[in-house]
C-alpha positions as a printed Julia matrix, in Angstrom:
827×3 Matrix{Float64}:
   9.1   79.75   17.85
  10.79  81.88   20.5
  11.15  81.48   24.24
   9.01  79.21   26.43
   7.48  82.23   28.11
   6.41  83.65   24.77
   4.96  80.3    23.73
   2.93  79.96   26.89
   1.51  83.4    26.27
   1.08  82.44   22.63
  -1.66  84.35   20.88
  -2.56  82.85   17.54
  -4.58  85.11   15.29
  -6.46  83.75   12.33
  -9.54  84.58   10.33
 -12.52  82.53    9.26
 -15.14  84.16    7.04
 -15.56  87.66    8.49
 -14.42  86.77   12.0
 -11.09  87.03   13.74
 -10.29  84.26   16.23
  -7.52  83.62   18.72
  -6.3   80.47   20.46
  -4.26  80.99   23.59
  -2.59  78.79   26.16
  -3.02  80.86   29.3
   0.19  81.77   31.11
  -1.44  81.2    34.51
  -1.94  77.5    33.86
  -5.73  77.68   34.1
  -7.19  77.32   30.64
  -7.1   77.2    26.88
  -8.59  80.39   25.49
 -10.42  80.41   22.16
 -11.75  83.61   20.63
 -11.01  85.41   23.87
 -13.01  82.99   26.02
 -11.51  80.6    28.52
 -12.82  77.11   27.84
 -13.78  73.99   29.69
 -13.04  71.57   26.89
 -14.54  68.09   26.65
 -13.1   65.95   23.87
 -13.97  62.51   22.58
 -11.71  60.35   20.49
 -12.91  58.74   17.27
 -10.37  56.93   15.12
 -11.21  57.18   11.46
  -9.81  53.75   10.39
 -11.85  51.94   13.06
 -15.09  53.05   11.44
 -16.12  53.7     7.86
 -16.22  57.14    6.28
 -19.99  56.76    5.91
 -20.25  56.45    9.7
 -18.21  59.56   10.48
 -20.97  62.23   10.26
 -23.33  60.26   12.51
 -20.62  59.44   15.06
 -19.43  63.04   15.23
 -22.99  64.37   15.48
 -23.76  61.99   18.36
 -20.56  63.05   20.08
 -21.6   66.69   19.76
 -25.06  65.89   21.1
 -23.31  64.24   24.02
 -21.68  67.53   24.98
 -18.31  67.04   23.31
 -16.45  70.16   22.11
 -13.64  68.45   20.2
 -12.77  65.22   18.44
  -9.34  63.74   19.05
  -7.72  61.27   16.7
  -4.43  59.56   16.13
  -2.77  59.5    12.71
  -1.93  55.95   11.61
   1.42  55.8     9.84
   1.12  52.18    8.74
  -2.16  52.7     6.87
  -0.98  55.91    5.2
   2.49  54.71    4.17
   2.14  50.93    3.78
   5.18  50.89    1.52
   8.01  53.36    1.83
   7.11  56.6     0.0
   3.86  55.09   -1.27
   0.93  56.81    0.41
  -2.74  56.04    0.88
  -5.29  58.63    2.04
  -8.32  57.11    0.34
 -11.64  55.82    1.67
 -11.56  55.17    5.42
  -7.98  56.49    5.49
  -8.98  59.95    4.24
  -7.68  61.96    7.18
  -8.45  65.32    5.57
 -12.05  64.37    4.9
 -12.38  63.22    8.52
 -11.03  66.53    9.83
 -13.35  68.47    7.53
 -16.29  66.39    8.75
 -15.39  67.46   12.29
 -15.2   71.07   11.11
 -18.57  70.8     9.35
 -20.16  69.82   12.67
 -18.68  72.91   14.33
 -16.32  71.02   16.63
 -12.64  71.49   17.39
 -10.04  68.82   16.71
  -6.97  67.49   18.48
  -4.52  65.88   16.05
  -2.26  63.32   17.69
   0.3   62.78   14.95
   2.61  60.69   17.11
   3.4   59.04   14.77
   3.72  56.14   17.25
   0.16  55.62   18.47
   0.1   52.39   20.54
  -3.72  52.17   20.32
  -3.78  48.35   20.54
  -3.1   48.8    16.83
  -0.84  46.58   14.76
   2.81  47.4    15.55
   1.74  50.53   17.41
   0.9   52.21   14.11
   4.42  51.9    12.68
   4.75  50.46    9.18
   6.73  47.23    9.48
   9.06  48.21    6.63
  10.65  50.58    9.16
  11.95  47.55   11.05
  13.75  46.33    7.96
  15.66  49.51    7.09
  19.43  48.98    7.53
  20.82  50.47   10.72
  17.49  51.54   12.17
  16.52  51.66   15.84
  12.98  52.81   16.57
  11.95  55.52   19.06
  15.45  56.59   20.0
  18.18  58.94   18.83
  18.8   57.08   15.59
  19.31  59.04   12.38
  17.62  56.51   10.09
  14.5   56.4    12.23
  14.35  60.13   12.91
  14.61  60.9     9.19
  11.64  58.63    8.47
   9.61  59.97   11.38
  10.25  63.56   10.39
   9.36  62.81    6.77
   5.97  61.39    7.75
   5.22  64.02   10.38
   6.07  66.83    7.96
   3.94  65.16    5.29
   0.89  65.19    7.59
   1.51  68.77    8.7
   1.9   69.95    5.11
  -1.32  68.21    4.05
  -3.23  69.79    6.92
  -1.7   73.21    6.24
  -2.63  73.03    2.56
  -6.26  72.52    3.55
  -6.01  75.32    6.18
  -7.15  73.07    8.99
  -4.98  74.34   11.84
  -6.73  76.85   14.07
  -4.08  79.39   13.14
  -5.47  79.16    9.59
  -9.16  79.16   10.5
  -9.46  75.41   10.85
 -10.65  73.17   13.7
  -7.29  71.84   15.01
  -6.48  73.53   18.3
  -3.77  71.14   19.56
  -1.31  68.68   18.04
   0.7   65.9    19.64
   4.22  64.67   18.93
   5.32  61.23   20.21
   3.03  59.32   22.57
   3.49  57.96   26.1
   7.25  57.91   25.67
   7.63  58.76   29.33
   6.45  55.22   30.14
   9.5   53.71   28.41
  12.14  56.45   28.26
  14.23  54.94   31.07
  14.91  51.87   28.91
  16.58  54.05   26.27
  18.91  55.95   28.62
  20.57  59.14   27.4
  19.54  58.38   23.83
  15.9   58.47   24.93
  16.28  61.92   26.44
  18.1   63.15   23.34
  15.31  61.73   21.2
  12.5   63.45   23.1
  14.39  66.76   22.91
  14.77  66.23   19.17
  11.02  65.51   18.88
  10.27  68.83   20.55
  12.62  70.8    18.31
  11.41  69.05   15.17
   7.77  69.71   16.02
   8.38  73.39   16.72
  10.22  73.76   13.4
   7.03  72.79   11.56
   5.42  76.06   12.65
   1.8   74.92   12.89
   0.63  77.9    14.94
  -1.07  75.86   17.67
   0.43  74.33   20.82
   2.09  70.93   20.86
   1.39  68.39   23.59
   3.22  65.28   24.84
   1.14  62.86   26.89
   2.66  60.85   29.73
   5.92  62.8    29.45
   6.77  64.2    32.87
  10.01  65.72   31.59
   8.51  67.14   28.4
  10.87  69.88   27.19
   9.4   73.35   27.0
   7.39  74.55   25.23
   5.75  71.1    24.93
   2.74  70.73   27.25
   2.76  67.44   29.11
  -0.59  65.78   29.72
  -2.01  62.84   31.68
  -3.39  59.45   30.59
  -5.2   56.97   32.82
  -8.39  56.01   34.61
  -7.96  58.97   36.98
  -5.96  62.18   36.51
  -7.2   64.42   39.33
  -3.8   64.2    41.07
  -1.85  65.1    37.92
   0.16  68.32   37.9
   1.84  69.64   34.71
   5.63  69.99   34.82
   5.27  73.72   34.17
   2.99  75.76   36.47
   2.05  77.91   33.48
   0.67  74.94   31.54
  -3.03  74.04   31.74
  -3.97  70.76   33.39
  -4.93  68.43   30.53
  -6.14  64.82   30.45
  -5.65  63.35   26.99
  -6.76  59.8    27.75
  -9.64  59.06   30.1
 -10.05  55.32   29.66
 -13.82  54.76   29.65
 -13.31  50.99   29.73
 -10.65  48.6    28.55
  -9.75  46.64   25.45
 -10.35  42.9    25.09
  -7.89  40.19   24.12
  -8.56  36.75   22.72
  -9.25  34.62   25.85
 -10.13  37.8    27.77
 -13.31  38.71   29.63
 -15.62  41.56   28.65
 -14.47  44.64   30.62
 -17.02  47.13   31.94
 -16.47  50.48   33.63
 -19.58  52.01   35.13
 -21.01  55.36   34.11
 -20.84  56.46   37.75
 -17.1   55.83   38.0
 -16.23  57.54   34.71
 -18.31  60.57   35.73
 -16.64  60.61   39.16
 -13.2   60.64   37.54
 -14.16  63.52   35.21
 -15.78  65.6    37.94
 -12.81  65.1    40.28
 -10.48  66.22   37.5
 -12.37  69.47   37.03
 -12.75  69.91   40.79
  -8.95  69.88   41.03
  -8.32  72.46   38.31
  -8.61  70.52   35.06
  -9.38  72.42   31.88
  -9.26  69.84   29.04
 -10.46  66.23   29.24
 -10.6   63.68   26.44
 -12.26  60.3    26.4
  -9.34  58.36   25.02
  -8.72  57.38   22.36
 -11.39  55.78   20.47
 -12.98  55.69   23.81
 -15.87  57.93   22.87
 -16.48  55.56   20.0
 -14.76  52.2    20.15
 -15.06  50.89   16.62
 -13.72  47.79   14.93
 -10.28  46.47   14.07
 -11.07  45.69   10.46
  -8.68  43.68    8.34
  -5.4   42.95   10.09
  -5.21  46.17   12.08
  -5.53  44.8    15.63
  -2.29  44.62   17.55
  -1.33  43.22   20.86
  -0.8   40.54   19.76
  -4.13  38.86   20.51
  -6.34  41.98   20.53
  -9.85  41.11   19.39
 -11.52  42.39   16.25
 -14.08  44.25   18.36
 -12.73  47.44   19.92
 -15.95  48.4    21.64
 -14.09  49.43   24.81
 -17.38  50.06   26.65
 -17.25  53.55   25.15
 -20.16  56.06   25.24
 -20.83  55.19   21.59
 -20.62  51.44   21.12
 -18.79  49.58   18.38
 -21.74  49.92   16.03
 -22.34  53.62   16.7
 -25.3   53.17   19.07
 -25.64  55.21   22.25
 -24.18  53.16   25.1
 -26.72  54.02   27.77
 -26.52  55.02   30.57
 -22.89  56.04   29.99
 -23.58  58.4    27.07
 -26.48  60.17   28.78
 -24.92  60.37   32.24
 -21.78  61.97   30.8
 -23.82  64.32   28.59
 -25.52  65.7    31.69
 -22.13  66.14   33.34
 -20.75  67.96   30.3
 -23.76  70.28   30.26
 -23.34  71.3    33.89
 -19.58  71.77   33.52
 -20.09  74.0    30.49
 -22.62  76.05   32.45
 -19.86  76.79   34.99
 -17.16  77.49   32.39
 -16.39  81.03   33.5
 -16.06  80.24   37.19
 -14.02  77.06   36.58
 -11.48  78.8    34.35
 -11.34  82.27   35.92
 -12.67  82.06   39.46
 -10.64  82.25   42.64
 -10.24  78.82   44.17
 -10.94  77.86   47.78
 -10.56  74.31   49.09
 -12.12  72.9    52.26
 -11.03  69.53   53.7
 -13.78  67.88   55.75
 -11.65  64.82   56.52
 -12.23  61.15   55.64
 -11.54  61.9    51.93
 -14.36  64.48   51.75
 -13.64  67.92   50.31
 -15.23  70.99   48.81
 -13.85  73.27   46.1
 -15.33  76.7    45.53
 -14.69  78.64   42.31
 -15.72  82.26   42.8
 -15.81  85.32   40.58
 -17.21  88.77   41.39
 -20.52  87.73   39.86
 -21.06  84.17   41.09
 -19.58  81.06   42.62
 -19.75  77.35   41.84
 -19.05  74.42   44.14
 -17.95  70.83   43.78
 -18.24  68.53   46.8
 -16.13  65.39   46.5
 -16.28  62.18   48.52
 -13.44  59.82   47.61
 -14.27  57.4    50.41
 -15.01  53.99   48.89
 -17.72  52.88   51.31
 -19.05  55.7    53.48
 -21.53  58.36   52.41
 -20.91  61.82   53.81
 -23.14  64.6    55.11
 -21.45  67.99   55.08
 -22.52  71.38   56.33
 -21.84  74.29   53.98
 -23.11  77.86   54.3
 -25.87  76.79   56.68
 -27.16  73.9    54.56
 -26.7   70.12   54.82
 -25.63  68.11   51.77
 -25.42  64.35   51.37
 -22.56  63.22   49.15
 -22.55  59.46   48.42
 -19.3   57.51   48.63
 -17.1   57.75   45.53
 -19.0   60.65   44.05
 -18.9   64.37   43.32
 -21.86  66.7    43.76
 -21.92  69.78   41.54
 -23.68  72.97   42.64
 -23.36  75.64   39.94
 -24.68  78.28   42.34
 -23.14  76.77   45.52
 -26.67  76.21   46.84
 -28.54  73.67   44.73
 -27.18  70.31   43.69
 -27.66  69.99   39.95
 -25.68  66.82   39.38
 -24.14  63.99   41.35
 -21.91  61.45   39.66
 -23.41  58.52   41.6
 -27.02  59.4    40.76
 -27.8   58.25   37.24
 -30.74  60.14   35.74
 -30.71  58.58   32.29
 -31.96  55.4    30.74
 -30.2   52.06   30.49
 -30.57  50.54   27.03
 -30.5   46.77   26.63
 -29.42  45.96   23.1
 -30.8   42.91   21.31
 -29.96  41.05   18.12
 -32.72  40.51   15.54
 -32.74  37.97   12.7
 -32.2   39.14    9.14
 -35.81  39.69    8.08
 -34.78  39.97    4.43
 -34.05  36.23    4.35
 -36.91  33.72    4.28
 -34.76  31.32    6.28
 -32.13  33.59    7.8
 -30.5   30.88    9.91
 -29.79  28.6     6.93
 -27.32  30.12    4.48
 -26.34  27.98    1.51
 -22.6   27.38    1.38
 -20.06  26.33   -1.21
 -16.5   25.49   -0.35
 -13.04  24.72   -1.62
  -9.81  23.67    0.06
  -6.79  25.91    0.44
  -4.08  24.31   -1.72
  -1.23  23.66    0.69
   0.48  20.81   -1.15
   3.24  23.0    -2.58
   4.32  23.9     0.91
   3.38  20.84    2.93
   4.34  18.09    0.51
   6.9   19.65   -1.78
   8.34  22.42    0.38
   8.36  24.89   -2.48
   9.1   28.49   -1.62
  10.13  31.65   -3.42
  12.84  32.64   -0.93
  15.5   30.72    0.95
  18.09  31.29    3.65
  20.37  29.17    5.79
  18.66  30.42    8.92
  15.3   31.04   10.51
  14.07  34.55    9.81
  11.8   36.83   11.77
   8.36  37.08   10.17
   8.57  40.88   10.21
  11.1   40.5     7.38
   8.16  40.2     4.96
   6.92  43.7     5.95
   3.75  42.22    7.42
   2.03  41.72    4.09
   0.27  38.63    5.46
  -0.5   36.84    8.73
   0.86  33.67    7.16
   4.4   32.54    6.48
   5.59  29.03    5.65
   8.94  27.76    6.97
  10.09  24.69    4.99
  13.17  22.48    5.16
  14.12  18.87    4.5
  16.06  16.4     6.59
  17.9   13.38    5.23
  18.28  10.53    7.69
  19.47   6.97    7.63
  19.07   4.38   10.3
  22.7    4.74   11.33
  22.2    8.37   12.32
  22.76   8.78   16.09
  19.38  10.47   16.36
  17.47   7.58   14.85
  15.1    5.81   17.24
  11.56   4.65   17.63
  10.95   7.64   19.9
  11.57  10.84   17.98
   9.92  14.24   18.29
  10.08  17.66   16.7
  10.61  20.59   19.04
  10.0   24.18   17.93
  10.55  27.36   19.88
   7.68  29.63   18.85
   7.19  33.35   19.32
   3.77  33.22   20.95
   1.73  33.4    17.76
   0.17  30.38   16.07
   2.14  27.42   14.73
   0.82  24.59   12.54
   3.31  21.74   12.03
   3.46  19.23    9.17
   5.97  16.43    8.55
   6.0   14.42    5.34
   2.64  15.82    4.34
   0.94  14.83    7.59
  -0.48  17.36   10.03
   1.17  16.99   13.45
  -0.53  19.64   15.57
  -0.83  23.31   16.42
   0.03  25.56   19.3
  -0.39  29.18   20.36
  -0.06  31.33   23.43
  -2.25  33.74   25.35
  -2.22  37.52   25.41
   1.04  38.8    26.91
   2.99  35.54   26.35
   5.76  35.92   23.78
   7.12  32.42   23.41
   6.32  28.74   23.9
   7.84  25.38   22.98
   5.89  23.1    20.69
   6.89  19.45   20.89
   5.19  16.49   19.25
   6.18  12.94   18.47
   7.05  12.39   14.85
   7.61   9.38   12.62
  10.48  10.05   10.23
  11.48   7.94    7.25
  14.91   6.8     6.11
  15.97   9.23    3.42
  14.38  12.62    2.77
  11.81  14.06    5.2
   9.86  17.22    4.5
   9.31  19.52    7.47
   6.84  22.39    7.01
   5.87  24.87    9.69
   3.19  27.49    9.14
   3.41  30.59   11.32
   0.27  32.72   11.66
   0.56  36.07   13.42
  -2.34  37.58   15.38
  -1.34  41.24   15.3
   2.11  42.56   16.1
   3.21  43.92   19.47
   2.12  47.54   19.94
   3.47  48.64   23.31
   6.47  48.61   25.62
  10.17  49.42   25.39
  11.73  47.88   22.3
   8.37  46.4    21.34
   9.49  46.59   17.74
  12.16  43.91   18.14
   9.99  41.33   19.93
  10.34  38.25   17.76
   7.56  37.01   15.49
   7.31  33.87   13.45
   9.64  31.06   14.5
  12.79  32.33   16.2
  13.95  28.76   16.81
  15.64  26.58   17.51
  13.83  23.9    15.51
  15.1   20.55   16.68
  14.64  16.82   16.15
  15.01  14.89   19.38
  15.79  11.16   19.39
  15.49   9.16   22.59
  17.06   5.8    23.35
  16.29   4.91   26.92
  17.64   7.66   29.16
  19.78   9.1    26.41
  18.59  11.93   24.14
  20.21  13.17   20.96
  19.27  16.56   19.56
  19.7   17.67   15.96
  19.3   21.43   15.5
  17.82  22.3    12.11
  17.96  26.07   12.6
  20.96  26.54   10.3
  19.58  24.26    7.6
  18.53  25.7     4.29
  14.99  26.96    4.81
  12.59  27.88    2.04
   9.93  30.49    2.67
   6.53  31.18    1.21
   4.43  34.19    2.17
   0.67  34.04    2.47
  -1.86  31.58    1.12
  -2.79  30.65   -2.42
  -6.39  31.63   -1.8
  -5.32  35.07   -0.66
  -3.06  35.46   -3.7
  -5.98  34.44   -5.92
  -8.32  36.83   -4.09
 -10.93  34.18   -3.42
 -12.56  36.67   -1.05
 -13.54  38.91   -3.96
 -16.27  38.04   -6.44
 -14.78  40.56   -8.88
 -12.46  37.82  -10.11
 -14.5   34.89  -11.42
 -11.57  32.78  -12.68
 -12.09  30.32   -9.87
 -15.9   30.24   -9.84
 -16.0   26.66  -11.16
 -13.7   25.44   -8.38
 -16.18  26.06   -5.58
 -18.07  22.91   -4.59
 -21.64  22.64   -3.3
 -21.65  18.95   -2.39
 -20.24  17.26    0.69
 -19.76  20.47    2.66
 -16.97  19.66    5.13
 -16.94  20.78    8.74
 -14.08  20.95   11.22
 -11.65  20.89    8.32
  -8.53  23.03    8.5
  -7.47  25.37    5.71
 -10.85  25.58    4.03
 -12.63  28.38    2.19
 -16.4   28.86    2.46
 -18.66  31.16    0.47
 -22.35  32.07    0.62
 -24.74  34.8    -0.49
 -27.2   36.75    1.64
 -29.79  39.5     1.35
 -29.16  42.93    2.84
 -30.88  43.12    6.25
 -33.88  45.41    6.17
 -33.87  48.83    7.81
 -30.96  50.94    8.96
 -29.94  49.18   12.17
 -26.29  48.13   12.44
 -25.52  44.68   11.04
 -23.6   41.97   12.87
 -22.38  38.57   11.78
 -22.84  35.7    14.21
 -19.79  33.43   13.83
 -20.77  30.82   16.37
 -19.42  27.37   15.53
 -16.36  28.54   13.64
 -12.74  28.05   14.68
 -10.4   30.84   13.61
  -9.88  32.66   10.36
 -10.74  35.73    8.35
 -14.03  37.0     6.91
 -14.92  39.23    3.98
 -18.23  40.77    2.91
 -18.25  41.77   -0.76
 -14.45  41.78   -0.69
 -14.24  44.01    2.42
 -12.38  42.46    5.32
 -14.32  42.55    8.58
 -11.3   41.24   10.45
 -10.0   38.14   12.12
 -12.53  35.87   13.8
 -11.79  33.37   16.58
 -15.01  32.28   18.31
 -13.42  28.99   19.39
 -11.18  30.91   21.81
 -13.0   30.68   25.15
 -12.61  33.48   27.68
 -10.96  32.63   30.97
 -13.22  30.95   33.51
 -12.5   33.07   36.57
 -12.94  36.71   37.52
 -16.61  37.36   36.74
 -19.35  38.06   39.26
 -23.08  37.55   39.0
 -23.7   40.4    41.42
 -24.37  43.97   40.32
 -21.21  45.96   39.75
 -20.24  48.28   42.59
 -18.98  51.51   41.04
 -17.28  52.55   44.28
 -13.52  52.28   44.51
 -10.69  52.5    41.97
 -11.31  50.82   38.64
  -9.02  48.33   36.94
  -9.53  46.12   33.92
 -10.54  43.1    36.03
 -13.32  44.89   37.89
 -16.93  44.35   36.78
 -15.93  41.92   34.01
 -18.32  39.45   32.39
 -18.43  36.66   29.78
 -16.24  34.21   31.7
 -16.12  30.76   30.11
 -17.84  31.95   26.92
 -16.46  32.53   23.41
 -14.33  35.67   23.51
 -16.16  37.13   20.51
 -18.91  35.7    18.32
 -20.43  38.97   16.97
 -18.61  40.83   14.19
 -19.57  44.25   12.86
 -20.47  44.5     9.17
 -20.84  48.21    8.27
 -23.83  49.02    6.12
 -21.49  50.58    3.58
 -20.01  47.1     2.95
 -23.46  45.78    1.96
 -25.25  46.11   -1.38
 -29.0   46.58   -1.7
 -29.48  43.23   -3.42
 -27.43  40.06   -3.16
 -24.23  40.04   -1.15
 -21.35  37.64   -0.73
 -19.71  36.38    2.46
 -16.39  34.53    2.21
 -14.63  32.81    5.11
 -11.16  31.37    5.35
 -11.28  28.8     8.13
  -7.78  28.16    9.48
  -8.58  25.86   12.41
 -11.7   24.1    11.22
 -15.3   24.89   12.12
 -18.92  24.52   11.14
 -20.42  27.41    9.12
 -24.0   26.12    9.41
 -24.78  28.4    12.38
 -23.34  31.56   10.8
 -26.0   34.2    10.18
 -26.59  37.93    9.86
 -28.56  39.9    12.42
 -29.21  43.53   13.31
 -28.62  45.37   16.59
 -31.23  47.6    18.18
 -32.58  48.73   21.54
 -34.78  45.97   22.96
 -35.54  47.33   26.42
 -35.14  50.87   27.73
 -35.03  51.23   31.51
 -35.65  54.81   32.56
 -34.31  56.09   35.88
 -34.71  59.48   37.54
 -34.25  60.67   41.09
 -36.92  62.84   42.69
 -37.61  66.12   40.89
 -35.55  65.05   37.89
 -37.01  64.28   34.46
 -37.16  60.63   33.45
 -36.53  60.39   29.72
 -37.1   57.3    27.59
 -36.15  56.69   23.97
 -36.24  53.67   21.68
 -33.76  55.39   19.34
 -36.01  55.79   16.31
 -38.64  53.15   17.14
 -41.92  53.6    18.99
 -42.24  52.44   22.58
 -44.52  49.42   22.31
 -45.21  48.67   25.97
 -44.4   49.61   29.56
 -43.58  46.5    31.58
 -42.79  48.12   34.91
 -43.13  51.54   36.52
 -42.78  52.66   40.12
 -42.0   55.87   42.0
 -40.47  55.14   45.39
 -37.57  53.11   46.77
 -37.38  50.78   43.79
 -35.04  47.79   43.98
 -33.18  45.65   41.46
 -31.57  46.35   38.12
 -32.75  46.76   34.55
 -34.77  43.7    33.62
 -35.39  42.65   37.21
 -36.81  45.69   39.01
 -39.11  45.27   41.97
 -41.27  47.68   43.92
 -39.8   48.71   47.24
 -41.4   49.31   50.62
 -42.97  52.58   49.54
 -44.24  54.21   46.36
 -46.47  56.99   45.09
 -50.2   56.67   45.56
 -51.0   57.15   41.85
 -50.82  54.3    39.34
 -47.33  54.78   37.9
 -47.81  52.11   35.25
 -50.94  53.79   33.84
 -49.26  57.21   33.89
 -46.27  55.92   31.91
 -48.4   53.93   29.46
 -50.41  57.04   28.69
 -47.31  59.26   28.36
 -45.05  56.94   26.4
 -46.63  54.06   24.47
 -46.63  54.67   20.73
 -44.04  57.45   20.93
 -40.36  57.28   20.02
 -39.47  59.13   23.22
 -41.16  60.58   26.27
 -40.34  62.55   29.39
 -42.0   62.45   32.82
 -40.97  64.3    35.99
 -40.22  62.09   38.97
 -42.25  63.9    41.63
 -45.06  63.42   44.11
 -47.05  65.95   42.13
 -47.2   63.45   39.28
 -47.18  60.13   41.12
 -48.88  61.02   44.37
 -47.73  61.2    47.95
 -45.5   58.51   49.39
 -44.75  57.35   52.91
 -41.04  57.02   52.14
 -39.93  59.68   54.6
 -36.24  60.46   54.16
 -35.66  57.47   51.89
 -34.31  58.47   48.48
 -37.04  58.15   45.88
 -36.67  57.32   42.18
 -38.88  56.83   39.2
 -37.96  53.57   37.44
 -39.56  52.45   34.18
 -39.0   49.44   31.94
 -40.15  49.97   28.36
 -40.23  47.55   25.43
 -39.06  48.95   22.1
């Protein structure tokens, strides 16, 4: 593609309809230029496989309404090439359709091909068959791996080129990414890692896509790659080339959740502070990573980790179900609007910085026509009052004030002028008795494995579960042991000891269930040991390994063991003496999956087994059991959720569509939650502002409307641990309470998102106290009846807007106290 200098001055000309456009990476390091205009670009990530294709238009439209210019997405190798050279781009995996949907909405796109994605996605997005290719080493200078990576990357590029979707062809894609966060692990790979990243750069350039390539978290990214930043804060990031624009590809709006983990929450104030600080310090492109503008759901077996939950809500501006996560969505929308209004000064203005001390600063962007100011206060506790051009400005701790004209504060990151929406669950009104579904059941037939030890494969060793290319969570390890009473190991005190990989183990000996064990998130091995009664002669030992998503991150994550790495031992004890018999090199038989999965019991399309479902004597707390019921489609258009309270662990299907793994019996850790309101001030981490301690990690599971028929529908559960399905029910999610908030002279806007406001429970203009749901009047308030004013303006309407001012609500005796209008509305 020529020299680095030429690339950084790259002018890409393309035509769309009757127009001629250009995309340019400015050589002064200040901006991305599109159609001759320098841009402040706000991007939001939406991952197409974590939602359904029917949801895409609505999600993208809501992102655009939220002030987003571009949609960023990863490309998921394992869903597109599940078997080597066998490709799938259908349904929710239709990447081209997703990109065209973005284009139809008039937004740009950032295509992060990777093809390693991390993403808390199974195996980091790699297909597991890669692991089993002879001679392969992943993410390093290895010919076998690089050939496969190049093949897939070129495949994606060719598909996109054929549809003319790169900006150089008139399409929406303005940037593409090769590799992903390799800088975090490159030191573990030594010289081969550096050689690999250089090869990635050369390979990407050879594909000639006509738009710039980026590498995130790659401080030594070879030119002309543009290195970018990922993290909670990127204001201190500096590109490795002064001619590269300052780009933030992953602004983590929250954090993911693991089984046994708390519910993370990152405040709207802190996210806005991070974004404003980034643009105050010269940023030009910021993306809410990665599905962090819309979280979505890990349907099927796509969650990684291991131990990442099915929900991937991530406290994103659009929640898992596609609803506006207020106040985060609205507070960020207002920030995006004011940043866009200053686009010319931010990207072209001369920059002046003033340090007021105590972490307080001002940045002035000035052109010949105008100037814009950002006042930052990074102090975590102390508000600041600064004097600027003859005026006094109060800047709260941990906030940025934005003055587009350097005179009037239009926005402050700590002052939320948007509503807080409290979401509620509503019963399925289509059912006459929605809490009482009628169930049938049948057992999973495990006798072949548990009693007889029959398998289709055998080896004189224990094998890693990745050897089956991850076609199932389940893999049976079976062997037999012949003993007589003269064996040195024989005693009245014998046990079986198994070294496990951190995933789930169920142990059986001679047809009897012995016990189960599993680890927590981040733990990769444990030792299971249980007393066992063995018989003289043949003894059947059967171990069922159940994975919970494969490792997705870290150096050499691909070789972390899964299944049962061993040893598997029998321990005999006679007094103080122990004798150990290692069974690891025995002949082991292997069986993949479950009979019910092979027979597709989750799909009503195959009725061969209809007569084998039983209605009588419904068992509860029974392992390895299938349950089935029918239900009516919930009325309306609100998102549908499945309440799985009372169940153990397993998998769920609606009309044959997998809604993912469920595990409501896994209780979140007891410690680390606070009952006090979250303080947005100070650096965020995943343990700050957490909730749900001591409660089931996840009981609500998203069922997309596209999975549901208008009439009767079928729900099938495979219960691995044992649970009680009697409490399982379908509900819908909607806004229950909308708490409006506006500082003085700002507009207070309320919306019930498509429903009329039925009542106003609270309204006050003054120094209101408390939080949504528990507001109280302060020591001062307007002289007019705020409740009557809001009832008249809002009740019966889907939305309303009222200015928070003394003109509307009457004079107050608040003096210099900050005044707000606070309203609680019932939807």
